[in-house]
N, C-alpha and C positions, 0 to 999 in steps of 0.2 A: 202191117206195120203202121205205126202212127208217128206223127211229128208234131211238135209244139213250136210255134213261131212267137217270139216275144220281142218286146222293144219298149222304149220310153216315148209315149205320146205327150201331147200338150196337157192332157188331163191325168197323166200318170201312166202306170204300166198297162200295156195291152198284151193280150195273149190269145192265140187261136190254135185249135187243134186241126190238123190236116191228115187225111187218110193216105196220101201218097207223097213221094218226094217231089214230084213235079208241082203238085198243089202247094206244098210248103214253100217251094222256091218262088212260085207265082205270088203267094201271099207276102213273102218277104219283100219282093219287088214293089208290091202295092203299098206296103207299109212305108218303104223308102220314098215312094212318090207322094205319100200323104204327110211326109215330114217326120215320121217316127225315127228315132235314133237308137243306137246301141242294139241293133237287130241281131238276134241269135236264133238258130234253129236247133232244137233239142231232139235227138233221135230216141228210139225205143230203149236204148241202153243208158240213157241219161247224159250222153255226151253232147256238149254244145259246140256249134260250129257257126262261124260267120258265113253269110250267104255265098261268097265266092268259094270258100273251102267246101261248103255243103254241095255246091254244084259239081265241083271236081270229084268229090267222093261218091255222090249218090245219083246225080243226073247224067253227067257225062259218061259214066260207066254203065248206064242202063243199056240193055240190048235193044 
């Protein structure tokens, strides 16, 4: 499964593809640290989630 992390940076839209939920959440946190705003994580079904919701749905539920 893959995830796309997007947001608005100082120079425009930024987007990164990640291979795991944990990597996507880590990238979202890095974006936040770097001052990126409006961060969303898109799942393989095309649904977009804010990082806190994504954590609840994908990371906290992981075995």
